[in-house]
C-alpha positions as CSV (number, residue, x, y, z in Angstrom):
1,M,10.9,26.2,7.6
2,P,9.3,25.1,4.4
3,R,5.5,25.4,4.1
4,I,3.3,23.3,1.9
5,D,2.3,25.3,-1.1
6,P,-1.3,24.5,-2.0
7,Q,-0.4,25.0,-5.7
8,S,2.2,22.2,-5.6
9,L,-0.2,19.6,-4.3
10,G,-1.3,18.9,-7.8
11,D,2.2,17.8,-8.6
12,H,1.7,14.8,-6.2
13,L,-1.8,13.9,-7.2
14,N,-1.1,11.0,-9.5
15,A,1.4,9.4,-7.0
16,L,-0.9,9.8,-4.1
17,Y,-3.9,8.4,-6.1
18,R,-1.9,5.3,-7.1
19,A,-0.9,4.8,-3.4
20,A,-4.4,5.3,-2.2
21,W,-5.7,2.8,-4.8
22,A,-3.2,0.2,-3.6
23,L,-4.2,0.9,0.0
24,C,-8.0,0.8,-0.6
25,G,-8.3,-1.6,-3.4
26,S,-10.9,0.4,-5.3
27,R,-10.8,3.4,-7.5
28,E,-13.7,5.2,-5.9
29,D,-12.3,4.7,-2.3
30,A,-8.9,5.9,-3.5
31,E,-10.4,9.1,-4.9
32,D,-12.2,9.8,-1.6
33,L,-9.0,9.1,0.3
34,V,-6.9,11.5,-1.7
35,Q,-9.6,14.1,-1.5
36,E,-9.8,13.7,2.3
37,T,-6.0,13.8,2.6
38,F,-5.8,17.1,0.6
39,A,-8.7,18.5,2.7
40,R,-6.8,17.8,5.9
41,V,-3.5,19.2,4.6
42,L,-5.2,22.4,3.3
43,A,-7.4,22.9,6.5
44,K,-4.6,24.7,8.2
45,P,-1.1,26.0,7.4
46,R,1.5,23.2,7.6
47,V,5.2,23.4,8.2
48,I,7.1,20.4,7.1
49,R,10.6,19.0,7.6
50,G,12.0,17.0,4.8
51,D,10.4,15.9,1.5
52,E,6.9,17.1,0.7
53,R,5.9,13.9,-1.0
54,A,7.0,11.8,2.0
55,Y,4.9,14.1,4.3
56,L,1.9,13.7,2.0
57,M,2.3,9.9,2.0
58,Q,2.4,9.8,5.7
59,T,-0.7,12.0,5.9
60,L,-2.4,9.7,3.4
61,R,-1.5,6.6,5.5
62,N,-2.8,8.3,8.7
63,T,-6.0,9.3,6.9
64,F,-6.5,5.7,5.7
65,Y,-6.0,4.3,9.2
66,S,-8.5,6.8,10.6
67,R,-11.0,5.7,8.0
68,V,-10.4,2.0,8.8
69,R,-10.8,2.6,12.6
70,T,-14.0,4.6,12.0
71,A,-15.4,1.9,9.8
72,S,-14.6,-0.8,12.3
73,R,-16.7,0.9,14.9
74,R,-19.8,1.0,12.7
75,P,-22.2,-1.9,12.6
76,Q,-21.6,-4.3,9.7
77,T,-24.4,-5.2,7.4
78,A,-24.7,-8.6,5.7
79,A,-24.4,-8.8,1.9
80,T,-27.4,-10.0,0.0
81,L,-27.4,-12.0,-3.2
82,D,-28.0,-8.8,-5.2
83,D,-24.7,-7.3,-3.9
84,V,-22.6,-10.3,-5.1
85,D,-21.2,-10.1,-8.6
86,P,-21.2,-13.5,-10.4
87,A,-17.9,-14.9,-11.6
88,D,-17.2,-14.8,-15.3
89,P,-18.0,-18.3,-16.6
90,R,-15.6,-17.9,-19.5
91,P,-12.1,-17.1,-18.1
92,E,-10.4,-18.3,-21.2
93,L,-11.6,-15.2,-23.0
94,Q,-9.4,-13.1,-20.7
95,P,-5.9,-14.5,-21.0
96,D,-4.2,-11.2,-20.1
97,R,-6.3,-10.7,-17.0
98,A,-3.4,-11.4,-14.6
99,L,-1.4,-8.5,-16.1
100,E,-4.1,-5.8,-15.7
101,Y,-3.4,-2.9,-13.5
102,N,-6.5,-3.5,-11.4
103,E,-5.5,-7.0,-10.5
104,L,-2.0,-5.8,-9.5
105,L,-3.5,-3.1,-7.2
106,A,-5.9,-5.7,-5.8
107,A,-3.0,-8.0,-5.0
108,I,-1.2,-5.1,-3.3
109,A,-4.3,-4.2,-1.3
110,E,-4.5,-7.8,0.1
111,L,-1.0,-7.6,1.6
112,P,-0.5,-7.2,5.3
113,D,-0.3,-3.5,6.4
114,D,3.5,-3.3,6.8
115,F,4.2,-4.9,3.4
116,R,1.5,-2.9,1.7
117,L,2.7,0.4,3.0
118,A,6.3,-0.3,2.1
119,I,5.6,-1.4,-1.5
120,V,3.2,1.6,-2.0
121,A,5.8,4.0,-0.7
122,V,8.6,2.7,-2.9
123,D,7.1,1.2,-6.0
124,I,3.9,3.3,-6.5
125,I,4.8,6.7,-5.0
126,G,8.4,6.5,-5.9
127,L,10.1,7.3,-2.6
128,S,13.6,6.1,-2.1
129,Y,14.1,3.5,0.6
130,A,15.5,6.2,3.0
131,E,12.5,8.5,2.3
132,A,10.1,5.6,2.8
133,A,11.8,4.6,6.0
134,R,11.4,8.1,7.4
135,A,7.7,8.3,6.2
136,L,6.9,4.9,7.7
137,D,9.0,5.4,10.9
138,A,11.1,2.3,10.2
139,R,14.7,1.4,9.5
140,E,15.8,1.5,5.9
141,A,16.8,-2.2,6.0
142,T,13.4,-3.1,7.3
143,I,11.8,-1.2,4.4
144,T,14.1,-3.0,1.9
145,T,13.1,-6.4,3.3
146,R,9.4,-5.5,3.4
147,V,9.4,-4.4,-0.2
148,Y,11.2,-7.5,-1.3
149,R,8.8,-9.8,0.5
150,A,5.8,-7.8,-0.7
151,R,6.9,-8.1,-4.3
152,Q,7.3,-11.9,-3.9
153,R,3.8,-12.2,-2.5
154,V,2.3,-10.0,-5.3
155,V,4.1,-12.1,-8.0
156,R,2.8,-15.3,-6.4
157,R,-0.7,-13.9,-6.2
158,I,-0.8,-12.8,-9.8
159,S,0.9,-15.9,-11.2
160,D,-1.4,-18.1,-9.2
161,Q,1.5,-20.0,-7.7
162,P,0.9,-21.8,-4.5
163,A,2.2,-19.9,-1.5
164,T,5.4,-21.4,-0.1
165,E,6.5,-20.7,3.4
166,E,9.5,-18.5,3.9
167,P,12.1,-20.2,6.1
168,D,12.7,-18.6,9.4
169,K,16.4,-17.5,9.3
170,R,16.7,-17.7,13.1
171,E,16.0,-21.4,13.2
172,E,18.5,-22.4,10.4
173,K,21.5,-24.3,11.7
174,R,24.7,-23.0,10.3
175,P,27.4,-25.6,10.1
176,G,30.8,-24.6,11.6
177,R,29.3,-22.3,14.2
178,G,29.4,-23.8,17.6
179,H,28.8,-27.4,16.3
180,L,31.3,-30.1,17.0
């Protein structure tokens, strides 16, 4: 059985960092998440089945969830006025702001968990739909749908278009099927 080679972890660093940034929404938290993921993987010898990158993505996701659960158990402090950054009063000086990488990752970070994990696995890490399905424990068709819908939401968020409701396919009436 293949073992994780500590020397090969560096080959996946950029992909995992981009995925972590999309999950966390900040550069600093992403660095911490990748470091913690590597520490977990290197803590004891691992035997993996399948793709090493998919295994690392799954470990990154599990580490992220562990951090979220731990943070949810801690008491929350209220923000003071010193903690709040004022909005830029001159947005017309930043016409390409919507195309910046940071805003794209922020839009991805705001997605619901299922959509965010799917788009991170496919578009940021570069897993195939089949690999992402195995890593996220879902069907390949489900991953395809989640990635499609996640991309739509990100585009709407970045382009500042109003959100439109997606029609529920189950409630659509199809003419010619059981109707007289």
